[in-house]
C-alpha positions in Angstrom: 120.0 78.1 98.0 118.0 79.8 100.7 116.7 77.6 103.5 112.9 77.0 103.6 110.9 79.6 105.4 107.8 78.7 107.3 106.2 82.1 106.6 106.6 82.6 102.9 107.4 79.3 101.3 104.1 77.5 102.1 101.9 80.3 100.7 100.7 78.7 97.5 97.5 76.7 97.7 97.2 74.0 95.1 94.1 72.7 93.3 93.4 69.8 91.0 94.8 71.5 87.9 97.9 70.4 85.9 101.1 72.4 86.7 101.6 75.2 86.3 97.8 75.8 86.3 97.4 74.1 89.7 97.5 77.2 91.8 94.3 78.3 93.6 94.5 82.0 92.9 91.8 83.1 95.4 93.1 80.9 98.3 96.7 81.8 97.6 95.9 85.5 97.5 93.9 85.1 100.7 96.9 83.4 102.3 99.1 86.4 101.3 96.5 88.9 102.7 96.5 87.0 106.0 100.3 87.1 106.2 100.3 90.9 105.5 97.5 91.5 108.0 99.4 89.6 110.7 102.6 91.4 110.0 104.4 88.2 108.9 104.8 89.7 105.4 104.8 93.3 104.1 103.2 94.5 100.9 105.7 96.5 99.0 103.6 97.6 96.1 101.7 96.4 93.1 99.2 97.3 90.4 96.4 97.2 93.0 96.1 96.2 96.6 96.2 92.4 97.2 92.5 92.4 98.0 91.7 93.8 94.5 94.0 91.5 92.4 91.4 88.8 91.6 88.6 91.3 90.7 90.9 93.1 88.3 92.0 89.8 86.7 88.4 88.7 86.3 87.6 91.9 84.5 89.9 91.1 81.6 90.8 94.8 81.4 94.5 94.3 82.3 96.5 91.2 81.1 98.8 91.0 84.1 98.4 92.0 87.7 101.3 92.0 90.0 102.2 92.5 93.7 105.5 92.5 95.5 105.9 91.5 99.1 108.7 90.9 101.5 108.9 88.2 104.2 109.4 89.4 107.8 111.1 86.2 108.7 113.6 85.5 105.9 113.6 89.0 104.3 113.2 87.6 100.8 111.2 89.7 98.3 108.4 87.9 96.5 106.6 88.4 93.2 102.9 87.4 93.0 101.6 87.7 89.5 98.3 86.9 87.9 97.8 86.6 84.1 94.4 86.4 82.5 95.8 84.1 79.8 98.4 82.2 81.8 99.4 80.5 85.0 99.9 82.6 88.2 103.4 83.0 89.4 104.7 83.2 93.0 108.5 83.4 93.1 111.4 85.0 95.0 112.9 88.0 93.2 115.8 90.4 93.8 115.1 93.0 96.5 115.2 95.8 93.8 112.6 94.1 91.5 109.7 96.4 92.5 111.7 99.5 91.6 112.7 97.9 88.2 109.3 96.6 87.3 107.9 97.9 84.0 104.7 99.2 85.6 101.7 99.8 83.2 98.5 101.7 83.7 95.5 100.2 85.6 92.0 100.9 84.3 89.9 103.1 86.6 88.5 101.1 89.5 84.9 101.9 88.6 85.4 99.8 85.4 86.3 96.6 87.1 85.4 96.6 90.8 82.1 95.3 91.9 81.6 97.7 94.7 83.5 100.7 96.1 86.3 99.9 98.5 86.0 101.3 102.0 89.1 103.3 103.0 
C-alpha cells in the first residue's frame, strides 16, 4: 500500500450524490487542471486535453473520455475517466497504462466544442 500523497490523493471533489456517483466532475477536473498548471502533476495523454473532457462528455458523441496523469510528488500514474452512462473514475494505475490503453477515435472538435480553443 502506498502512503497518502498530499498532491494526488485529495483531488476528487465530492457532491451530494450516492457513491459512486458522488464525484463532482467539473470541480475534480478543475482540481486536476490546477495541479498540472502548477507543475504538481503532469498530463501524460488522453482523448482530449483535460480542459476539453467535460465538453466532450456532455456532447454524448463519445461514451468514455480518459486522461492519464502522473504525480510529481509520489510518482504514481493516475487514470481520470468520464463515462456518459456511468460514474467517473479516478484511480492509480500501472505506469505503462497509457501505452496499453485501447484508444478509440474522438469525434472532430467542431462537432462537440462550443467555441474554438485558443492555442
